[in-house]
C-alpha positions in Angstrom: 16.3 -11.2 47.0 16.5 -10.9 43.3 16.8 -13.6 40.8 20.4 -14.3 39.4 20.4 -14.5 35.8 23.1 -15.9 33.4 24.0 -13.1 31.1 24.7 -15.2 28.1 21.3 -16.8 28.1 19.2 -13.7 28.6 21.5 -12.3 25.4 20.7 -15.5 23.5 17.0 -14.8 24.2 17.1 -11.2 23.6 18.4 -12.0 19.8 16.0 -15.0 19.4 13.1 -12.8 20.2 14.4 -10.1 17.8 15.0 -12.7 15.2 11.1 -13.8 15.6 9.9 -10.5 15.3 11.9 -9.7 11.8 10.6 -13.3 10.6 6.9 -12.7 11.5 7.3 -8.9 10.2 8.2 -10.9 6.8 5.8 -13.5 6.8 3.2 -10.8 6.8 5.0 -9.0 4.2 6.1 -11.5 1.8 3.8 -14.7 2.8 0.6 -13.6 1.4 -0.9 -15.5 -1.5 -1.0 -13.3 -4.8 -5.0 -13.6 -5.2 -5.4 -12.0 -1.8 -2.7 -9.5 -2.6 -4.6 -8.5 -5.9 -7.7 -8.5 -3.6 -6.5 -6.1 -1.1 -4.8 -3.8 -3.5 -8.1 -3.6 -5.6 -9.8 -2.7 -2.2 -7.1 0.0 -1.6 -7.5 1.4 -4.9 -11.6 1.2 -4.9 -11.3 3.0 -1.8 -9.1 5.7 -2.9 -11.4 6.3 -5.9 -14.3 6.7 -3.8 -12.1 9.3 -1.6 -11.0 11.5 -4.8 -14.6 11.3 -5.8 -16.1 12.9 -3.1 -13.2 15.4 -2.5 -14.2 19.0 -2.7 -12.4 21.2 -5.1 -12.2 24.4 -3.1 -9.6 26.1 -5.9 -12.7 27.7 -7.6 -12.9 31.6 -7.1 -16.8 32.5 -7.0 -16.3 35.7 -5.1 
């Protein structure tokens, strides 16, 4: 036998879950301290420079 559910409560719980997910996403996006953001950005910039420095230049015509 299936369990009966109250549709109003199910709708409200679904809406609460959606708001919680949106809030968690915003907290991850905006809730980081400025020094941590700068450190993360500096690390990303450094990784990009290292990648660019090791990239091969295949545009030469040696043939």
